[in-house]
Wavefront OBJ file of the C-alpha trace (Angstrom):
o trace
v -255.875 241.286 -20.697
v -255.348 239.516 -24.282
v -256.855 235.976 -24.684
v -256.564 233.382 -27.385
v -258.202 230.839 -28.482
v -256.776 228.040 -30.706
v -259.842 226.441 -32.399
v -262.909 228.663 -33.291
v -266.212 225.675 -33.145
v -268.949 225.660 -31.147
v -267.555 225.410 -28.022
v -265.380 228.636 -28.031
v -267.686 230.319 -30.120
v -269.829 229.448 -26.817
v -267.496 230.558 -24.634
v -266.864 233.479 -26.787
v -270.185 234.541 -26.505
v -270.859 234.199 -22.817
v -267.613 235.887 -21.920
v -268.464 238.869 -24.095
v -271.675 238.870 -22.156
v -270.182 239.022 -18.593
v -267.652 241.928 -19.488
v -264.777 240.362 -21.120
v -263.588 242.986 -23.957
v -263.972 241.372 -27.654
v -261.332 243.543 -28.613
v -259.068 241.880 -26.657
v -259.888 238.307 -28.050
v -258.028 236.574 -30.895
v -258.606 233.220 -32.497
v -256.549 231.096 -34.493
v -259.334 228.868 -36.835
v -258.389 227.776 -40.506
v -261.904 227.377 -41.554
v -262.817 230.292 -43.626
v -266.430 230.115 -42.854
v -265.727 230.098 -39.097
v -263.425 232.806 -39.023
v -266.056 234.822 -40.576
v -268.744 233.889 -38.389
v -266.616 234.818 -35.275
v -265.572 238.185 -36.664
v -268.974 239.130 -37.539
v -270.917 237.948 -34.337
v -268.552 239.569 -32.623
v -266.103 241.462 -33.590
v -262.974 239.995 -32.676
v -259.773 239.189 -34.234
v -259.632 235.639 -36.253
v -256.514 234.536 -37.814
v -255.935 231.290 -40.211
v -252.588 230.669 -37.838
v -250.772 232.067 -35.271
v -248.426 235.221 -35.920
v -245.726 236.213 -33.455
v -248.289 238.703 -31.941
v -250.187 236.037 -30.178
v -247.323 234.438 -28.416
v -247.848 237.240 -25.768
v -251.124 236.053 -24.799
v -252.203 236.003 -20.893
v -254.294 233.435 -21.717
v -254.122 230.394 -24.518
v -257.654 228.528 -24.582
v -257.211 225.200 -26.611
v -260.537 224.186 -27.673
v -259.383 221.855 -30.884
v -260.219 218.205 -31.121
v -258.011 216.181 -29.196
v -256.634 214.052 -32.218
v -255.464 217.285 -33.651
v -253.918 219.360 -30.228
v -250.544 217.829 -30.989
v -250.065 218.787 -34.333
v -251.992 221.992 -33.546
v -249.305 223.173 -30.784
v -246.547 222.394 -32.770
v -246.312 226.274 -34.065
v -246.482 227.033 -30.146
v -243.548 224.477 -28.665
v -241.048 226.818 -26.965
v -242.378 230.005 -27.877
v -245.218 230.729 -25.256
v -244.130 233.253 -22.637
v -243.888 231.311 -18.893
v -246.750 233.488 -17.507
v -249.537 232.156 -19.860
v -252.400 230.413 -18.000
v -253.377 227.571 -20.495
v -256.988 226.021 -20.222
v -257.670 223.467 -22.094
v -261.235 222.285 -22.870
v -260.245 219.142 -25.388
v -262.171 216.217 -23.822
v -259.352 213.117 -22.558
v -256.211 214.836 -22.843
v -253.805 215.136 -20.016
v -251.923 218.180 -18.342
v -248.493 216.348 -18.294
v -248.894 215.730 -22.496
v -250.431 219.140 -23.313
v -247.403 220.751 -21.118
v -244.515 218.569 -22.855
v -246.217 219.466 -26.485
v -245.998 223.495 -25.428
v -242.379 222.996 -24.077
v -241.273 221.638 -27.368
v -237.738 220.371 -26.714
v -237.352 222.507 -23.691
v -239.083 223.181 -19.999
v -242.914 221.710 -20.046
v -245.259 224.325 -19.839
v -246.725 224.370 -16.409
v -249.189 227.064 -15.560
v -251.746 224.606 -16.916
v -255.680 223.801 -16.574
v -258.100 221.053 -17.556
v -261.668 221.344 -18.058
v -264.366 219.263 -18.815
v -267.188 221.241 -20.414
v -270.235 219.291 -21.818
v -272.551 220.525 -24.469
v -275.464 222.454 -23.170
v -272.439 225.084 -22.722
v -273.750 225.879 -26.158
v -277.076 227.319 -24.746
v -275.418 228.693 -21.296
v -276.472 225.527 -19.329
v -273.289 223.560 -19.093
v -271.442 222.464 -16.090
v -267.788 222.260 -16.416
v -265.122 219.849 -14.220
v -262.078 221.795 -13.788
v -258.339 220.848 -11.910
v -255.302 223.243 -12.591
v -251.683 222.070 -11.924
v -249.820 222.962 -8.580
v -248.296 225.840 -10.458
v -251.529 227.742 -11.295
v -251.532 230.195 -8.258
v -255.574 231.600 -6.894
v -256.045 234.495 -9.216
v -255.295 231.788 -12.144
v -257.753 229.870 -10.681
v -260.265 232.892 -10.601
v -259.684 233.797 -14.194
v -260.322 230.078 -15.492
v -263.592 229.802 -13.675
v -264.773 233.602 -14.893
v -264.176 231.815 -18.201
v -265.598 228.288 -18.304
v -268.857 230.263 -15.846
v -269.712 232.005 -19.080
v -271.782 228.772 -20.318
v -273.027 227.575 -16.659
v -271.702 226.169 -13.675
v -268.199 224.945 -12.509
v -266.947 222.462 -10.321
v -263.472 221.882 -9.452
v -261.995 218.556 -8.701
v -258.668 217.601 -6.314
v -257.377 215.211 -8.842
v -256.509 215.006 -12.736
v -257.813 211.768 -12.608
v -261.299 212.584 -11.380
v -261.920 214.149 -14.541
v -262.484 210.473 -16.002
v -265.492 210.584 -13.711
v -266.633 214.304 -14.472
v -266.502 212.749 -18.422
v -268.494 209.878 -17.333
v -271.144 211.795 -15.406
v -271.458 215.218 -16.748
v -269.230 214.619 -20.082
v -271.115 212.466 -21.853
v -274.207 212.857 -19.066
v -276.161 214.920 -21.617
v -276.801 211.712 -24.053
v -278.216 209.433 -21.120
v -280.760 211.998 -20.652
v -281.660 212.646 -24.359
v -281.876 208.796 -24.873
v -284.283 208.592 -21.364
v -286.043 211.821 -23.140
v -286.418 209.480 -26.354
v -287.839 206.342 -24.394
v -290.372 208.838 -22.391
v -291.327 210.120 -26.026
v -291.587 206.397 -27.591
v -293.840 205.780 -24.632
v -295.869 208.551 -25.139
v -296.630 207.280 -28.550
v -296.681 203.741 -27.755
v -300.057 205.048 -25.837
v -301.577 206.953 -28.513
v -300.317 210.209 -27.794
v -299.868 212.770 -30.857
v -296.015 213.230 -31.804
v -295.608 216.704 -30.316
v -297.578 216.145 -27.395
v -295.022 213.480 -26.385
v -291.740 215.257 -27.089
v -293.551 218.345 -25.333
v -294.300 216.096 -22.192
v -291.043 214.172 -22.185
v -288.615 217.082 -22.463
v -290.763 219.534 -19.715
v -290.709 216.496 -17.831
v -286.978 216.306 -17.323
v -286.706 219.873 -17.543
v -289.077 220.495 -14.890
v -287.852 217.924 -12.337
v -284.173 219.031 -12.682
v -285.598 222.365 -11.621
v -287.029 220.901 -8.805
v -284.189 218.906 -7.612
v -281.915 221.892 -7.975
v -284.025 224.310 -5.970
v -284.675 221.965 -3.461
v -282.983 221.064 -0.421
v -284.425 217.385 -0.187
v -281.943 214.604 -1.592
v -283.324 212.991 -4.864
v -284.252 210.102 -3.282
v -286.598 212.271 -0.882
v -287.909 213.631 -3.976
v -288.667 210.152 -5.238
v -290.281 209.000 -2.118
v -292.408 212.091 -2.282
v -293.792 211.177 -5.701
v -294.659 208.002 -5.049
v -297.290 206.793 -3.499
v -297.725 203.220 -2.074
v -299.592 200.893 -4.741
v -300.166 203.901 -7.109
v -298.804 204.487 -10.838
v -295.063 205.802 -9.585
v -294.922 202.766 -7.161
v -296.000 200.375 -10.401
v -293.350 202.310 -12.843
v -290.261 202.428 -10.384
v -290.926 198.555 -9.622
v -290.571 197.748 -13.155
v -287.708 199.919 -13.654
v -285.797 198.095 -10.414
v -286.797 194.555 -11.965
v -284.920 195.669 -14.994
v -281.817 196.518 -13.332
v -281.827 200.231 -14.699
v -280.337 201.502 -11.503
v -277.490 199.289 -11.989
v -276.933 199.176 -16.073
v -276.831 203.274 -15.715
v -274.018 203.036 -12.997
v -272.616 200.428 -14.781
v -272.857 202.965 -18.208
v -271.161 205.890 -16.351
v -268.033 203.577 -15.315
v -267.800 202.458 -18.784
v -267.238 205.912 -19.987
v -264.895 206.462 -17.353
v -262.743 203.776 -18.335
v -262.587 205.053 -21.897
v -261.976 208.288 -20.890
v -258.788 206.697 -19.166
v -258.033 204.731 -22.087
v -258.401 207.624 -24.651
v -256.256 210.106 -22.500
v -253.524 207.207 -23.084
v -253.583 206.959 -26.231
v -254.195 210.416 -27.504
v -250.741 211.439 -25.198
v -248.815 209.159 -27.240
v -245.645 210.911 -28.765
l 1 2 3 4 5 6 7 8 9 10 11 12 13 14 15 16 17 18 19 20 21 22 23 24 25 26 27 28 29 30 31 32 33 34 35 36 37 38 39 40 41 42 43 44 45 46 47 48 49 50 51 52 53 54 55 56 57 58 59 60 61 62 63 64 65 66 67 68 69 70 71 72 73 74 75 76 77 78 79 80 81 82 83 84 85 86 87 88 89 90 91 92 93 94 95 96 97 98 99 100 101 102 103 104 105 106 107 108 109 110 111 112 113 114 115 116 117 118 119 120 121 122 123 124 125 126 127 128 129 130 131 132 133 134 135 136 137 138 139 140 141 142 143 144 145 146 147 148 149 150 151 152 153 154 155 156 157 158 159 160 161 162 163 164 165 166 167 168 169 170 171 172 173 174 175 176 177 178 179 180 181 182 183 184 185 186 187 188 189 190 191 192 193 194 195 196 197 198 199 200 201 202 203 204 205 206 207 208 209 210 211 212 213 214 215 216 217 218 219 220 221 222 223 224 225 226 227 228 229 230 231 232 233 234 235 236 237 238 239 240 241 242 243 244 245 246 247 248 249 250 251 252 253 254 255 256 257 258 259 260 261 262 263 264 265 266 267 268 269 270 271 272 273 274 275
């Protein structure tokens, strides 16, 4: 099976590394990447073929992974317009771009390409701890869905959604979500510094707390609300902290932030798909 990556940046590199660890042969992977240093790094790290631009041989690939920036996608796909085989499974990890637009660009003046899967991974994928929302067009069969899942599972867990529009929610929750968590860590760290802790101690405590709480939530059968209640003693320190958060409207603010990210995701999809 021949797999072609269009784009060889950080996400593509993470996917390739995870795939090679899980049995995908590097000899069957080709990357199209215009940046010389990125090509050299990919070739050195994985022993694959990295090209400056597409040649005739790449159009027969079984899988095409689209890993270029959304704003560059239309131009990058111009070389593939009308040249891709109908059987080729196309997997897009470009945020915001809708399948109808990707299919139209790949089809050129002919029939739009329809064997498409759209994915929304997040940045923890760079350390193998990502979570990816996925949606497959109706033309993708069970084998195609399984293959797409194997590729994205190389960098973390996978969640399928029932409608492409739900990927906007995925973007708001997990795509943008790491930034919310980093912001929370920043706040915990700042609070520690304000209480006189050494900077290294404050950072260690903040990051370790978030990691540990997430692992506990993952391992526990209890809902997060139940876990929260279990560490909140009446009249205790945690109760005082949570009462302050409630008074500031923290919960509603975070929900509103996710809503704003979802709305922006929809707007970007419309803007990026023009033309």
